[in-house]
C-alpha positions in Angstrom: 49.7 -8.4 10.1 48.8 -12.1 10.5 46.7 -14.0 8.0 44.2 -14.7 10.8 43.5 -10.9 11.1 41.9 -11.1 7.6 39.8 -14.2 8.5 38.7 -13.1 11.9 36.0 -10.6 10.8 34.5 -13.4 8.7 34.5 -15.8 11.6 33.1 -13.2 14.0 30.3 -12.4 11.6 28.9 -15.9 12.5 27.6 -16.8 15.9 30.3 -18.4 18.1 29.2 -22.0 17.7 28.7 -21.8 13.9 32.2 -20.2 13.6 33.7 -23.1 15.7 32.1 -25.7 13.4 33.3 -23.9 10.3 36.9 -23.8 11.8 36.9 -27.5 12.4 35.6 -28.1 8.9 38.4 -26.0 7.4 41.1 -27.7 9.5 39.9 -31.1 8.4 40.9 -30.0 4.9 44.5 -29.6 6.1 45.6 -33.2 5.4 48.9 -32.3 3.6 51.7 -29.9 4.4 49.2 -27.3 5.8 48.5 -23.6 5.7 51.6 -22.6 7.7 55.2 -23.8 7.9 55.6 -26.8 10.2 57.4 -25.7 13.4 60.8 -27.1 14.0 61.8 -29.1 17.1 63.3 -27.0 19.9 65.2 -29.3 22.4 65.3 -26.7 25.2 61.4 -26.9 25.3 61.2 -30.7 25.6 59.6 -31.8 28.8 59.0 -35.2 30.5 55.8 -35.4 32.5 54.1 -38.6 33.8 56.6 -40.7 31.8 55.6 -38.9 28.5 57.9 -36.7 26.4 56.3 -33.5 25.3 58.0 -31.7 22.4 57.0 -28.4 23.9 54.9 -27.5 27.0 52.2 -25.6 25.1 49.0 -27.7 24.8 45.6 -27.3 23.4 43.0 -27.5 26.1 39.9 -29.7 25.9 36.8 -28.1 24.4 38.2 -27.2 21.0 38.5 -30.6 19.3 35.6 -32.3 21.2 35.3 -35.3 19.0 39.0 -35.9 18.0 38.6 -34.6 14.5 41.6 -32.4 14.1 44.3 -33.5 16.6 46.9 -34.0 13.9 46.2 -30.6 12.4 46.6 -28.9 15.7 49.9 -30.6 16.5 51.1 -29.4 13.1 50.3 -25.8 14.1 52.8 -25.9 16.9 51.0 -27.4 19.9 53.2 -29.7 21.9 50.2 -31.8 22.8 46.4 -31.8 22.2 43.7 -32.8 24.5 40.5 -33.9 22.8 37.1 -34.1 24.4 35.2 -33.8 26.6 33.7 -37.1 25.4 31.0 -39.0 27.3 30.0 -42.7 27.1 26.9 -41.9 25.0 26.5 -39.2 22.5 24.6 -36.1 23.8 23.4 -32.9 22.3 24.4 -30.7 25.2 22.4 -27.7 26.5 19.9 -25.6 24.5 21.1 -22.8 22.2 22.3 -20.2 22.5 25.1 -21.6 24.7 28.4 -20.0 23.5 29.2 -16.3 23.7 32.2 -14.2 22.7 32.9 -11.4 25.1 35.0 -9.5 22.6 35.7 -6.4 24.8 37.1 -8.7 27.5 38.9 -11.2 25.2 36.8 -13.9 26.9 34.2 -16.6 26.2 31.2 -17.8 28.3 30.0 -21.3 27.5 27.3 -23.5 28.8 27.7 -26.2 26.1 27.1 -29.2 28.5 29.5 -31.8 27.0 28.0 -31.8 23.6 29.8 -34.6 21.7 29.3 -37.6 19.4 30.1 -40.2 22.1 33.3 -42.1 23.0 32.9 -44.9 20.5 33.0 -42.5 17.5 35.9 -40.6 19.0 37.8 -43.8 19.7 37.4 -45.0 16.1 38.4 -41.7 14.7 41.6 -41.5 16.8 42.4 -45.1 15.9 42.3 -44.2 12.2 44.7 -41.3 13.0 47.1 -43.7 14.6 47.0 -45.9 11.5 47.2 -42.8 9.2 44.2 -44.0 7.3 40.9 -42.3 6.3 40.2 -39.4 3.9 40.3 -36.7 6.6 43.3 -37.9 8.7 46.3 -35.7 9.2 49.0 -37.5 11.1 51.6 -35.5 13.0 53.8 -36.9 15.7 52.8 -35.7 19.1 50.9 -36.5 22.2 47.1 -36.7 22.2 45.2 -36.9 25.5 41.5 -37.7 25.9 39.3 -35.7 28.3 36.4 -37.9 29.6 33.2 -36.9 31.3 29.8 -38.3 32.4 26.5 -38.1 30.6 24.2 -35.5 32.0 21.4 -38.0 32.5 23.6 -40.8 34.0 22.5 -42.5 37.2 26.1 -43.2 38.1 28.8 -40.6 37.2 31.6 -42.8 38.6 30.6 -45.7 36.3 30.7 -43.3 33.4 34.3 -42.3 34.1 35.4 -46.0 34.5 33.7 -46.8 31.2 35.5 -43.8 29.6 38.9 -45.0 30.8 38.3 -48.5 29.3 37.0 -47.2 26.0 39.5 -44.4 25.3 42.7 -45.8 26.8 43.8 -47.7 23.7 43.9 -44.5 21.6 45.1 -42.0 24.2 48.6 -41.1 25.4 47.0 -39.9 28.6 43.4 -39.6 30.0 41.9 -36.7 31.9 39.1 -37.1 34.4 37.1 -33.9 34.0 35.1 -33.1 37.2 35.5 -29.4 36.7 32.8 -28.3 34.3 30.0 -26.1 35.7 27.6 -27.1 32.9 26.6 -30.6 34.0 24.5 -30.4 37.2 26.2 -32.2 40.1 29.5 -32.8 38.3 31.6 -30.4 40.4 30.2 -32.2 43.5 32.7 -34.9 42.6 35.4 -32.6 44.0 34.0 -33.0 47.5 36.1 -35.2 49.8 34.0 -38.3 50.0 32.9 -38.3 46.3 36.4 -37.6 45.1 37.9 -40.5 47.0 35.3 -42.8 45.8 35.9 -41.7 42.2 39.6 -41.9 42.4 39.5 -45.4 44.0 37.3 -46.6 41.0 39.7 -45.0 38.6 42.7 -46.7 40.2 40.9 -50.0 40.2 40.2 -49.6 36.5 43.9 -49.6 35.7 43.7 -48.1 32.2 47.4 -48.6 31.6 47.9 -44.9 30.6 48.6 -41.9 32.8 45.5 -40.4 34.3 45.2 -36.6 34.9 42.6 -34.9 37.0 41.1 -31.5 36.0 39.6 -29.3 38.7 37.8 -26.0 38.9 39.3 -22.6 39.8 36.4 -21.9 42.2 37.8 -23.8 45.2 38.0 -22.5 48.7 40.0 -22.9 51.9 41.9 -26.1 52.2 40.5 -27.7 49.0 43.8 -27.6 47.1 45.6 -29.4 49.9 42.9 -32.0 50.1 42.7 -32.6 46.4 46.5 -32.9 46.1 46.7 -35.5 48.8 43.8 -37.5 47.3 45.4 -37.4 43.9 48.8 -38.5 45.1 47.3 -41.3 47.3 45.3 -42.7 44.3 48.1 -42.5 41.7 46.9 -39.6 39.6 49.7 -38.6 37.3 49.1 -34.8 37.1 46.6 -32.1 38.0 45.2 -29.6 35.5 44.6 -26.2 37.1 41.9 -25.1 36.2 38.7 -25.1 34.1 36.3 -22.2 33.5 35.0 -20.1 36.4 31.4 -19.4 37.5 32.6 -16.2 39.2 32.3 -12.9 37.4 35.2 -10.4 37.6 34.4 -7.0 36.2 33.5 -7.4 32.6 32.6 -4.9 29.8 30.6 -7.1 27.5 26.8 -7.2 27.3 27.1 -11.0 27.6 28.7 -10.7 31.1 25.6 -12.0 32.9 25.1 -15.1 30.8 25.2 -18.3 32.7 28.1 -20.7 32.2 31.8 -21.0 32.5 34.0 -17.9 31.8 37.3 -18.4 30.1 39.9 -16.2 28.6 41.8 -13.1 29.8 39.6 -12.3 32.8 40.3 -15.8 34.2 44.1 -15.2 34.2 44.5 -13.9 37.8 42.2 -16.5 39.4 43.8 -19.4 37.6 47.3 -18.2 38.4 46.4 -17.8 42.1 44.9 -21.3 42.2 47.9 -22.8 40.5 50.1 -21.2 43.1 48.0 -22.7 45.9 48.3 -26.1 44.3 52.0 -25.7 43.8 52.5 -24.9 47.5 50.2 -27.8 48.5 52.0 -30.3 46.3 55.6 -29.2 46.9 56.6 -30.7 43.6 55.2 -34.2 44.4 52.8 -34.2 41.5 53.1 -32.4 38.1 50.8 -29.5 37.5 49.3 -28.2 34.2 48.4 -24.5 34.1 45.4 -23.4 32.1 43.1 -20.4 32.1 43.7 -16.9 30.7 47.0 -17.8 28.9 47.4 -15.7 25.8 51.1 -14.9 25.5 54.6 -16.2 26.1 54.7 -14.0 29.2 51.5 -15.6 30.5 52.9 -19.1 29.9 56.3 -18.3 31.4 54.6 -16.8 34.5 52.6 -20.0 34.9 55.7 -22.2 34.5 57.7 -20.2 37.0 54.7 -20.5 39.4 55.0 -24.3 39.2 53.3 -25.5 36.0 55.2 -28.3 34.2 52.9 -27.7 31.2 50.3 -25.2 30.1 47.2 -25.3 27.9 45.1 -22.7 26.1 42.0 -22.4 24.0 40.2 -19.1 24.2 43.2 -17.0 23.2 43.2 -18.9 19.9 39.7 -17.5 19.2 41.1 -14.0 19.3 44.7 -14.4 18.1 44.4 -17.4 15.7 45.9 -20.9 15.5 49.5 -19.9 15.2 49.4 -18.7 18.8 50.9 -21.9 20.1 53.9 -21.6 17.8 54.4 -18.0 18.9 54.2 -18.8 22.6 56.6 -21.8 22.1 59.1 -19.5 20.4 58.8 -16.9 23.1 59.4 -19.6 25.8 62.5 -20.8 24.0 63.8 -17.2 24.0 63.2 -16.9 27.7 64.9 -20.1 28.5 68.0 -18.9 26.7 67.8 -15.4 28.2 67.6 -16.9 31.8 70.6 -19.2 31.1 68.6 -22.4 31.6 69.6 -25.6 29.7 65.9 -26.7 29.5 62.5 -25.2 30.3 62.1 -27.8 33.1 64.6 -25.8 35.1 62.2 -22.9 35.2 59.3 -24.9 36.7 58.6 -23.4 40.1 61.5 -21.0 39.9 59.6 -18.1 41.4 59.6 -20.0 44.7 63.4 -20.6 44.5 
């Protein structure tokens, strides 16, 4: 039985958002050697994507460490990379409470947080202190830290917000993610439409942040959307696509919170996210790296996503139910599968289901 199995009932006795704040507070205490053994380096899991070297392909998705408070701690728990955010140019409170719901029977979460965060300036300063290894709550661990940027809800110009975010956060990010996939900011997903997407990506390209830029899209796409988005991303120099964010669709669910508005994440998203990844893999033909996210909760899930064409994977909701060591367990499971299949490196498995 894991240590987390003892703590989980205490966390679940709190409402979901209070439990999240408490978790961040506890992790901020982890400035030394930590609660768990530091994971060793596994060369067979090392991946190179967008010119960056990832120690392992298991990343923490945006949404957990919104303000860049515990990136070092999460790297120390076995994640190969951590994506902080979403951060917006100005601080914002997000949507009214209640806005975060655990669907325990479904191993899922519904959120309508609305990019609640302390703003990009505060996150930039915090991440800069991490790089310097200074400050009372800084835990430095080697590893890649990406920054997920968004637009303020009341902004008159979403595109200008993304350009501002690139300029503000590039100095402290290994990569930047343009998040146009959240269902909780009115009008944001409209940036996935053809004309709006091209205008956004042209502005992003002209901003020249000097760091790789990824694009995160929703799983609720239709028809030829994947082909169109892939072509726009390649034409505008996007370094990777993240497939996909939460869904506004509702597969069969058991929880009494099933009808809550917001984005659904966790186990019920697995099939939809996998199907969407496969569409993007077919559309891209390997021309642009893909990052699979949504419903990943085990090494089997991660391996399936990699074989379907994902160069990297990310998770968040599964950690709510299985604890922070899930990244280490998944990475170990992937290393075993690489060895079992006779691959020299996990990169050889990417897209292998098509081969």
